[in-house]
N, C-alpha and C positions, 0 to 999 in steps of 0.2 A: 953463517947459515943464510941461505937465500930465503926471502919471503915473497910470496906471490898472492895476489887476490884469488878468490875462488874462480872468478871468471877467467883469469889468465891461466889458472891451473887446468881448467877444462880444456882450454885451447892447446896448452903445451904439454899435456899428459905424456905423450910418447917421449918427448925430450926429457921431461922430468924423470921418467923411469930409467932412461939411459944414464942420466947424470947420477942418479942414486946408485944404480947397479955398477957402473964402470968407473965413475969419478969419485965414488963414495961420498957424494954430496948429500947433505940434509936440507930438505926444502920444507919450509913452513907454509901453510895455506891459511889465509886469513879472510874474514868477512867482516865488514864494518870496523876494520882496525883491530879485530880480536883474532888471535891465532886459534883455529878450530881443530886442525889436524896437521900431520906431517907425513912426508914421504921420506923414508930413511933406507939406507942400505940394509940388505937382509942380515948382515953380520950384526948391525945395531939391534935389530929386532931379536935375534937369537940371544944376545947379551942381556937385553931387557927381560926376556922370558926366563933366562937362567937366574937372574937376580930375584925375580918374583918367586920362582920355585924355591930358592934358598930361603927367602923370607917366610914362605909358607911352611917349610920344614922347621925353621927356627920357632915359629909360633906354635906349631904342633908339639914340638919338644917341650916348650914352655908350658903348654896346656897339660901335657902328661906329667911333668914335674909338679905342677900345681895340684893335679888330681892325687898324685902319690902322697903329697904333703898334707892336703886338707880333706881328701876323700871326695865323694860326690853325693848327689841326691837324685832320686828318680825324676825322669822328665816331667811327669804329671805334677809332682810337688813343685818343681821349678816353675812350671807354667802358672800354677796357682799362686805362688809367691809373687810372680810378676804380673798377674792379672791377664794372662794370655789365654 
């Protein structure tokens, strides 16, 4: 993976977009030696979104199973218990 400074990234943005889109290259952008962001091919973004969606579905199913097993409490009671 290529790493560029934020200054270079601003200057080279059109080239970076082409490299990500056509060469499927991932480009990390750093400032003060720390990676802050990345430019990735659209396919990578779609994969990440699909993984996040699958994780959300898994967590929702787990919550439903927990509710079915243990039941629930009214929201106001929950807030009171938590001091919210």
